[in-house]
C-alpha positions as CSV (number, residue, x, y, z in Angstrom):
1,M,-5.0,21.8,6.6
2,I,-3.0,23.1,3.9
3,A,0.2,22.7,5.8
4,G,-0.8,19.2,6.6
5,K,-1.5,18.3,3.0
6,R,1.9,20.0,1.9
7,F,3.7,17.6,4.6
8,I,2.0,14.6,3.3
9,L,2.9,15.3,-0.3
10,G,6.5,16.1,0.7
11,F,6.7,12.9,2.5
12,I,5.4,11.0,-0.5
13,I,7.9,12.6,-2.9
14,S,10.8,11.8,-0.4
15,L,9.8,8.5,-0.3
16,A,9.8,8.2,-4.2
17,L,13.2,9.6,-4.2
18,V,14.5,7.2,-1.6
19,F,13.2,4.1,-3.5
20,F,14.3,5.2,-6.9
21,F,17.8,6.9,-6.2
22,S,19.4,5.6,-2.9
23,W,20.3,2.2,-4.0
24,P,24.1,1.7,-4.1
25,G,25.9,1.1,-7.3
26,V,26.4,-2.6,-8.6
27,Q,29.3,-4.6,-10.0
28,T,29.0,-6.7,-13.3
29,A,27.6,-10.0,-12.7
30,Q,29.9,-13.2,-12.5
31,A,27.3,-15.8,-12.5
32,S,23.8,-16.3,-11.3
33,C,20.8,-18.5,-10.4
34,G,16.9,-18.0,-10.6
35,S,15.4,-14.8,-9.8
36,V,11.9,-13.7,-9.7
37,T,9.9,-10.4,-9.5
38,C,6.9,-9.5,-7.5
39,F,3.7,-9.4,-9.7
40,V,0.7,-7.1,-8.9
41,V,-2.5,-6.1,-10.7
42,I,-2.2,-2.3,-11.4
43,G,-5.4,-1.0,-12.9
44,S,-4.0,2.0,-14.8
45,A,-1.4,-0.3,-16.5
46,Q,-4.0,-3.0,-17.3
47,Q,-6.8,-0.7,-18.7
48,V,-7.3,0.9,-22.0
49,S,-6.6,4.6,-21.8
50,P,-9.4,6.8,-23.4
51,A,-8.7,8.2,-27.1
52,G,-5.6,10.5,-27.2
53,L,-4.6,10.0,-23.5
54,L,-1.3,8.9,-22.4
55,T,-1.0,7.1,-19.1
56,V,2.6,6.9,-17.7
57,N,3.4,4.4,-14.9
58,T,6.8,4.4,-13.4
59,F,7.1,1.7,-10.7
60,Y,9.7,0.1,-8.5
61,N,9.8,-3.6,-7.6
62,Y,11.7,-5.2,-4.7
63,T,11.8,-8.9,-4.3
64,P,13.8,-10.8,-1.9
65,Q,14.7,-14.4,-2.1
66,G,16.2,-17.0,0.4
67,T,16.2,-20.4,1.7
68,L,13.1,-19.7,3.6
69,L,11.1,-23.0,3.3
70,S,11.8,-26.0,5.6
71,G,13.7,-28.9,3.9
72,T,15.3,-26.5,1.4
73,N,19.2,-26.5,1.4
74,G,19.4,-24.4,-1.6
75,V,21.6,-26.9,-3.8
76,I,20.8,-26.6,-7.4
77,P,22.1,-27.5,-10.7
78,A,24.5,-25.2,-12.9
79,V,23.8,-24.6,-16.6
80,D,27.1,-24.4,-18.3
81,L,26.4,-22.8,-21.6
82,D,29.7,-23.0,-23.2
83,N,30.2,-26.7,-22.6
84,R,26.5,-27.4,-23.2
85,Q,25.9,-29.3,-19.9
86,L,23.7,-29.4,-17.0
87,I,25.5,-30.1,-13.8
88,L,23.5,-31.3,-10.9
89,G,24.3,-30.1,-7.3
90,H,26.8,-27.6,-8.4
91,H,25.7,-24.6,-6.5
92,Q,24.3,-23.8,-2.9
93,E,22.1,-20.7,-3.0
94,I,22.2,-18.2,-0.3
95,R,20.1,-15.2,-1.1
96,T,19.0,-13.1,-4.2
97,I,17.6,-9.4,-4.3
98,S,16.0,-8.4,-7.4
99,Q,15.0,-4.9,-8.1
100,M,13.2,-3.6,-11.2
101,Y,12.3,-0.1,-12.3
102,T,9.7,-0.2,-15.0
103,L,8.5,2.6,-17.3
104,D,4.9,1.5,-18.6
105,L,3.4,3.8,-21.3
106,N,-0.2,3.1,-22.3
107,Y,-2.0,5.2,-25.0
108,G,-5.4,5.1,-26.1
109,V,-5.6,5.0,-29.9
110,T,-9.4,4.9,-29.7
111,D,-11.6,4.5,-26.7
112,Q,-11.4,0.6,-27.1
113,I,-7.9,0.1,-28.6
114,G,-5.0,0.8,-26.7
115,I,-1.2,0.2,-27.1
116,E,1.3,-0.4,-24.1
117,V,5.1,-0.3,-24.0
118,A,6.9,-1.5,-20.8
119,I,10.7,-0.8,-20.5
120,P,12.3,-2.4,-17.4
121,Y,15.4,-1.6,-15.9
122,K,16.8,-4.6,-13.8
123,R,19.2,-4.9,-10.7
124,I,20.3,-8.2,-9.3
125,R,22.4,-9.1,-6.3
126,H,23.1,-12.7,-5.5
127,Q,25.4,-14.8,-3.3
128,H,25.9,-18.6,-3.4
129,L,28.6,-21.4,-2.8
130,D,29.9,-22.2,-6.3
131,G,31.7,-25.2,-7.5
132,L,30.4,-27.8,-5.0
133,G,32.4,-31.1,-5.2
134,E,35.4,-29.3,-7.1
135,D,38.8,-28.8,-5.7
136,I,39.0,-25.0,-5.7
137,D,41.9,-23.4,-4.0
138,G,42.2,-26.6,-1.7
139,N,38.8,-26.0,-0.2
140,G,38.1,-29.9,-0.1
141,G,34.9,-29.6,-2.5
142,A,33.0,-27.3,0.0
143,G,32.2,-24.6,-2.8
144,K,33.6,-21.0,-3.0
145,L,31.4,-18.2,-1.7
146,T,30.7,-16.0,-4.7
147,R,28.9,-12.6,-4.6
148,F,27.8,-10.8,-7.6
149,S,25.5,-8.4,-9.2
150,D,24.3,-7.0,-12.6
151,N,22.1,-4.1,-13.9
152,G,20.5,-3.1,-17.2
153,I,17.7,-2.8,-19.6
154,G,15.7,-6.0,-19.7
155,D,13.2,-7.3,-22.4
156,I,10.9,-4.7,-23.7
157,F,7.1,-5.6,-23.6
158,I,4.8,-4.3,-26.5
159,N,1.1,-4.9,-25.8
160,A,-2.1,-4.4,-27.9
161,K,-5.2,-4.2,-26.0
162,Y,-9.0,-4.1,-26.9
163,N,-11.8,-3.1,-24.4
164,L,-14.3,-5.8,-25.2
165,L,-16.9,-4.2,-22.8
166,P,-16.8,-0.4,-22.5
167,T,-19.6,0.7,-20.2
168,L,-19.7,3.3,-17.4
169,S,-19.5,0.8,-14.8
170,S,-17.5,-2.2,-16.4
171,M,-14.6,-3.0,-18.4
172,V,-13.1,-6.1,-20.1
173,V,-9.7,-5.9,-21.7
174,A,-8.0,-8.4,-23.8
175,G,-4.4,-8.2,-24.7
176,F,-1.8,-9.8,-26.8
177,G,1.7,-8.7,-26.4
178,V,5.4,-9.6,-27.5
179,Y,8.5,-9.5,-25.3
180,L,11.6,-8.4,-27.5
181,P,14.9,-9.8,-26.8
182,T,16.3,-6.3,-25.8
183,G,17.9,-7.5,-22.6
184,D,21.7,-8.7,-22.5
185,H,21.5,-12.6,-22.7
186,D,25.1,-13.6,-23.7
187,Q,27.2,-11.7,-20.9
188,Q,30.3,-13.2,-19.8
189,T,31.8,-13.3,-16.3
190,A,34.0,-10.0,-15.9
191,G,37.6,-9.7,-15.0
192,V,38.2,-13.4,-15.2
193,E,40.7,-15.0,-17.6
194,G,38.9,-17.5,-19.9
195,A,35.5,-16.0,-19.1
196,E,32.4,-18.2,-19.4
197,T,28.9,-17.1,-20.4
198,M,26.7,-16.7,-17.5
199,E,23.8,-18.7,-16.8
200,P,20.4,-17.8,-18.4
201,T,18.7,-17.0,-15.2
202,A,21.5,-14.6,-14.6
203,Q,21.2,-12.7,-17.7
204,L,19.0,-9.5,-17.9
205,G,17.3,-10.7,-20.9
206,R,15.9,-14.1,-22.1
207,G,17.6,-13.9,-25.5
208,Q,14.5,-14.9,-27.5
209,L,11.1,-13.6,-28.4
210,G,8.1,-14.1,-25.7
211,L,4.4,-14.0,-26.3
212,Q,1.8,-13.0,-23.6
213,G,-2.0,-13.2,-23.8
214,S,-4.1,-11.5,-21.1
215,I,-7.5,-10.5,-20.0
216,Y,-8.5,-8.0,-17.3
217,Q,-12.0,-7.4,-15.7
218,T,-13.3,-4.6,-13.6
219,Y,-16.7,-3.7,-12.3
220,E,-18.0,-0.8,-10.1
221,I,-20.1,-2.5,-7.4
222,I,-20.7,0.9,-5.8
223,P,-20.2,3.6,-8.3
224,H,-16.9,5.8,-7.4
225,R,-16.7,4.1,-4.0
226,L,-16.1,0.2,-4.5
227,N,-14.9,-1.7,-7.5
228,Q,-13.7,-5.4,-8.1
229,F,-11.2,-6.7,-10.5
230,A,-9.7,-9.7,-11.9
231,S,-6.8,-10.5,-14.3
232,A,-5.2,-13.6,-15.8
233,S,-2.3,-13.8,-18.4
234,Y,-0.1,-16.6,-19.9
235,R,3.6,-16.1,-21.0
236,H,5.4,-18.3,-23.4
237,T,9.2,-17.8,-24.4
238,F,10.8,-19.7,-27.2
239,R,14.0,-21.5,-26.9
240,N,17.1,-19.2,-27.3
241,N,20.3,-19.9,-29.3
242,F,21.9,-21.5,-26.1
243,G,19.4,-24.2,-26.1
244,Y,17.7,-22.7,-23.0
245,Q,14.0,-22.3,-22.8
246,F,12.2,-20.5,-19.9
247,G,9.2,-22.1,-18.7
248,D,5.7,-21.0,-19.4
249,Q,4.1,-18.7,-16.7
250,F,0.6,-18.4,-15.6
251,D,-0.4,-15.3,-13.4
252,F,-3.8,-14.7,-11.8
253,G,-5.0,-11.8,-9.5
254,F,-8.3,-10.6,-8.1
255,G,-9.3,-8.1,-5.6
256,A,-11.2,-4.8,-4.9
257,N,-10.4,-1.1,-4.4
258,L,-12.2,1.1,-1.8
259,V,-12.3,4.9,-2.1
260,T,-12.3,6.1,1.6
261,V,-11.9,9.9,1.0
262,P,-11.5,11.4,-2.4
263,W,-7.7,11.0,-2.2
264,L,-7.1,7.8,-0.6
265,V,-8.0,4.3,-2.1
266,L,-7.6,1.1,-0.3
267,A,-6.6,-2.0,-2.2
268,N,-6.6,-5.5,-1.4
269,Q,-6.0,-8.3,-3.8
270,F,-4.7,-12.0,-4.1
271,N,-2.3,-13.2,-6.6
272,Y,-1.3,-16.6,-7.8
273,R,1.6,-17.6,-10.1
274,Y,2.4,-20.9,-11.7
275,M,5.7,-21.2,-13.4
276,V,6.6,-24.4,-15.6
277,H,10.2,-25.9,-15.3
278,D,12.8,-24.3,-17.7
279,S,14.3,-26.7,-20.1
280,Y,17.7,-27.0,-21.5
281,S,19.4,-28.9,-24.5
282,G,22.6,-30.3,-23.1
283,S,24.5,-33.3,-21.6
284,L,24.0,-34.4,-18.1
285,S,26.5,-34.5,-15.1
286,R,26.4,-34.2,-11.5
287,S,28.9,-32.8,-8.9
288,A,31.1,-35.3,-7.0
289,V,30.3,-36.1,-3.5
290,P,32.5,-37.8,-0.7
291,G,30.8,-41.2,-1.1
292,D,32.4,-41.5,-4.7
293,N,35.7,-42.1,-3.1
294,I,34.6,-45.4,-1.9
295,L,34.5,-47.0,-5.3
296,N,36.8,-44.6,-7.1
297,P,39.3,-43.0,-4.7
298,G,40.3,-39.4,-5.5
299,T,37.1,-38.6,-7.4
300,F,36.1,-36.2,-4.5
301,P,36.9,-33.4,-4.8
302,G,37.3,-33.4,-8.5
303,E,35.7,-32.7,-11.8
304,A,31.8,-33.2,-12.5
305,I,30.9,-37.0,-13.2
306,V,29.3,-37.4,-16.4
307,L,25.9,-39.3,-16.4
308,D,24.8,-38.9,-20.0
309,P,26.9,-37.3,-22.6
310,N,24.0,-37.0,-25.3
311,I,22.8,-33.6,-25.9
312,T,19.1,-33.8,-25.5
313,N,16.2,-31.6,-24.0
314,R,16.1,-31.7,-20.1
315,A,14.1,-30.1,-17.4
316,V,16.1,-28.1,-15.0
317,P,14.8,-29.6,-11.7
318,T,15.0,-26.6,-9.4
319,T,13.1,-24.1,-11.8
320,G,9.5,-23.5,-11.8
321,S,7.3,-22.5,-8.8
322,T,4.0,-22.1,-7.5
323,Y,3.1,-18.9,-5.4
324,F,0.0,-17.7,-3.8
325,A,0.1,-14.4,-2.0
326,Y,-2.2,-11.6,-0.4
327,T,-1.2,-8.2,-1.4
328,P,-2.6,-5.1,0.4
329,G,-1.8,-1.6,-0.7
330,F,-3.1,2.0,-1.2
331,Q,-3.2,4.7,-3.8
332,I,-3.1,8.4,-3.2
333,S,-4.4,10.8,-5.6
334,L,-2.2,13.7,-5.5
335,G,-4.4,15.9,-7.4
336,E,-7.2,15.7,-5.1
337,L,-4.8,15.9,-2.1
338,I,-3.2,19.2,-3.2
339,K,-3.9,21.3,-6.3
340,T,-0.6,22.1,-8.2
341,S,0.4,21.7,-11.8
342,L,2.6,18.9,-10.6
343,T,0.1,16.9,-8.9
344,E,-2.7,17.4,-11.4
345,N,-3.8,13.9,-12.8
346,A,-1.1,12.1,-10.8
347,S,-1.1,9.3,-8.0
348,V,1.2,7.2,-6.2
349,Y,0.7,3.7,-4.9
350,F,2.4,1.2,-2.6
351,Y,1.8,-2.6,-2.3
352,T,3.1,-5.2,0.1
353,Q,2.9,-8.8,-1.3
354,I,2.7,-11.5,1.6
355,P,3.3,-15.0,0.7
356,I,0.6,-17.6,1.9
357,A,1.6,-20.6,0.1
358,R,4.7,-21.3,-2.1
359,D,6.8,-24.1,-3.7
360,F,10.1,-23.3,-5.3
361,N,11.2,-26.8,-6.0
362,G,14.2,-26.5,-3.7
363,N,15.4,-23.2,-5.0
364,L,15.4,-19.8,-3.3
365,A,11.9,-18.9,-2.4
366,Q,10.3,-15.4,-2.8
367,G,9.9,-13.6,0.7
368,V,7.8,-10.5,1.4
369,S,8.1,-8.2,-1.8
370,Y,7.1,-4.5,-2.3
371,V,5.9,-2.4,-5.1
372,F,6.0,1.6,-5.2
373,G,4.7,3.5,-8.2
374,I,3.6,6.7,-9.6
375,T,1.1,7.3,-12.3
376,K,0.4,10.6,-14.3
377,L,-2.0,11.2,-17.2
378,F,-1.2,13.4,-20.2
379,Q,-3.7,14.4,-22.8
380,V,-1.7,14.0,-26.0
381,M,-4.5,14.4,-28.5
382,K,-8.0,16.0,-28.0
383,P,-10.8,13.6,-28.6
384,S,-12.9,14.3,-31.8
């Protein structure tokens, strides 16, 4: 029995090491387009920790995106920050893989008041056909295959939480937090003469403060055996100095956790996310197409065609999305599985997010995503 438990523990630790350290190094990004991340309700990150208790979550998020939906060709606009213009039909998206490593710290100031600090580290890998309609190296306007990647610290989130209903069987937590613009948001293409500023959705940070309000609820239907939970949040990001504003984001989740044996919890949840179109203050152009040569010979391939030279606020048409997913998972209490100082008050969890319905406005669609995490509790101060 002990040998079997040690085998399970060794397998879990090995899996963690694979997820956190086996990914190859990445190069500096040269451009990019939209990327999203998987979103899952994790109770230890949502709740208010008891007074003096520090809850440490470290989790890894893997989110692939591709032209997965019928009728989607992946052709999207470019946001040219240096020339302050939105160029329609400039890229053809192929694939994006977003990985995020997050250190999430929750400390109980009192039994009802908690502080959360989340520090994300992002990795983005992307490929697309760049410069549709332009004459690049004599390619006839077909676009140039471009691959790039980036990594670094994202925007840090600081959240104040208050437990409105602290009872033995239930909890209702309201939160209000701020996203600090700590992530790089003005990076330029590397190794290129006359380098341009990368698009906002390529950057590791958003370049401006963001605000988030949230509420989380949980109730034990069968004490210590079955509980249900629900969560909702709203995020708003202000317009940055480049004139770009990320759209408002609404997240909803609900589900239940079932304790099967003392060390294994089976989890099922549904997640819904709605993201409003991003907006940009700039002029409007479009990439040239072969039909332009009928009225104006020599236009294609060539420079983008100006539609409106005025600098004004415009919705970025292929941003924003709706996404509904089923997310099964499990949590293993390491302290219940095997008694060691390392596993005491520690657990691991794994979720798979499977899309049910989704609309990404012609951009890359989120595929099956994964979340892997480790939670450990530390008693920083003894309760009075």
